[in-house]
C-alpha positions in Angstrom: 93.9 123.1 117.9 93.0 119.9 116.1 90.1 119.6 113.6 88.3 116.3 113.1 87.1 115.8 109.5 84.0 113.7 109.0 83.6 112.7 105.5 80.3 113.2 103.7 79.1 111.7 100.4 79.9 115.0 98.7 83.6 114.8 99.9 84.4 111.5 98.1 83.6 110.4 94.6 82.2 106.9 94.8 82.1 103.9 92.5 80.1 100.7 93.1 83.0 99.2 95.2 83.5 102.2 97.5 82.8 101.8 101.1 80.3 104.1 102.8 82.4 107.2 103.5 79.9 108.2 106.2 81.7 105.6 108.4 85.2 107.0 107.7 86.9 109.8 109.6 90.5 110.9 109.7 91.9 114.1 111.3 94.8 116.3 110.4 96.6 118.3 113.1 97.6 122.0 112.6 101.3 121.1 112.8 100.9 118.5 110.0 99.0 120.9 107.8 101.7 123.5 108.4 104.5 121.1 107.5 102.6 119.8 104.4 102.3 123.4 103.2 106.0 124.0 103.7 106.9 120.9 101.8 104.5 121.6 98.9 105.8 125.2 98.6 109.2 123.8 97.6 107.7 121.3 95.1 106.4 123.0 92.0 104.8 120.0 90.4 103.2 118.4 93.5 100.2 119.8 95.4 99.3 117.3 98.1 100.6 114.5 100.4 99.3 111.0 99.7 99.3 108.6 102.7 98.8 104.9 102.2 99.1 101.6 103.9 100.9 98.7 102.3 101.7 95.2 103.5 105.2 94.8 104.9 107.5 96.2 107.6 108.5 94.5 110.8 104.9 94.6 112.2 102.9 93.6 109.1 101.8 96.9 107.6 103.7 100.1 106.7 102.6 103.7 106.2 103.6 105.3 102.9 104.1 109.0 102.4 104.3 110.4 98.8 103.9 113.8 97.2 101.2 113.7 94.6 99.5 115.9 92.1 96.4 113.8 91.1 93.4 112.6 93.0 91.9 109.3 92.0 88.1 108.9 91.9 88.0 106.7 95.0 90.4 108.8 97.1 89.5 110.5 100.3 90.8 114.2 100.3 91.3 116.0 103.6 92.0 119.7 103.7 93.1 121.9 106.5 94.6 125.4 106.3 95.3 125.0 102.6 97.1 121.6 103.0 95.7 118.6 101.2 96.1 114.9 102.1 94.8 112.1 99.9 94.1 108.5 101.1 93.3 105.7 98.8 90.2 103.5 99.3 92.2 100.4 100.2 94.2 102.2 102.9 91.2 104.0 104.5 89.9 101.2 106.7 93.4 100.9 108.3 93.4 104.6 109.0 89.8 105.0 110.2 89.7 107.4 113.2 93.4 108.1 113.0 95.1 111.5 113.4 97.8 112.6 111.1 100.3 114.7 113.0 103.8 116.2 112.6 106.1 116.0 115.5 109.4 117.8 116.0 111.3 116.2 118.9 114.8 116.1 120.1 115.4 112.8 118.3 114.0 114.0 115.0 111.0 115.4 113.1 108.5 113.3 111.2 104.9 112.7 110.3 103.3 110.5 112.9 100.0 108.7 112.6 98.1 108.2 115.9 96.2 105.1 114.8 93.6 103.5 117.2 93.4 100.5 114.9 97.0 99.5 115.5 97.4 96.8 118.1 101.2 96.9 117.9 103.9 99.1 116.2 107.6 98.8 115.6 110.0 101.0 117.4 110.5 103.5 114.6 106.7 104.0 114.2 106.5 103.3 110.4 105.0 99.8 110.6 102.1 98.4 112.6 99.8 95.5 113.0 96.0 95.3 113.4 
């Protein structure tokens, strides 16, 4: 079962430069939430997964995944089954309407972002173009 999270004004602290969060949505799959909880349980000082987008990689943009313990004022926070994911304001437009998933396949296990904004992606799935 996948839950789509629609962000309301009460879910995101805003400053004057923040985009309207009513237009932003990101979903988190149950398998991603389960894996985040497993990872966080082994990290005493970290409490959430931060996902971001930076310039670079073979397709133009790359996803970043970091463990974090603080939320910035302009971050989007998604919660599911006790798992928390934060996304910074600059990365959010690139991730709009995406699904954060965790896949465990024969060739390996990893977080995977199903991103409808990506027009192309590299073979390893960590970089994309828009």
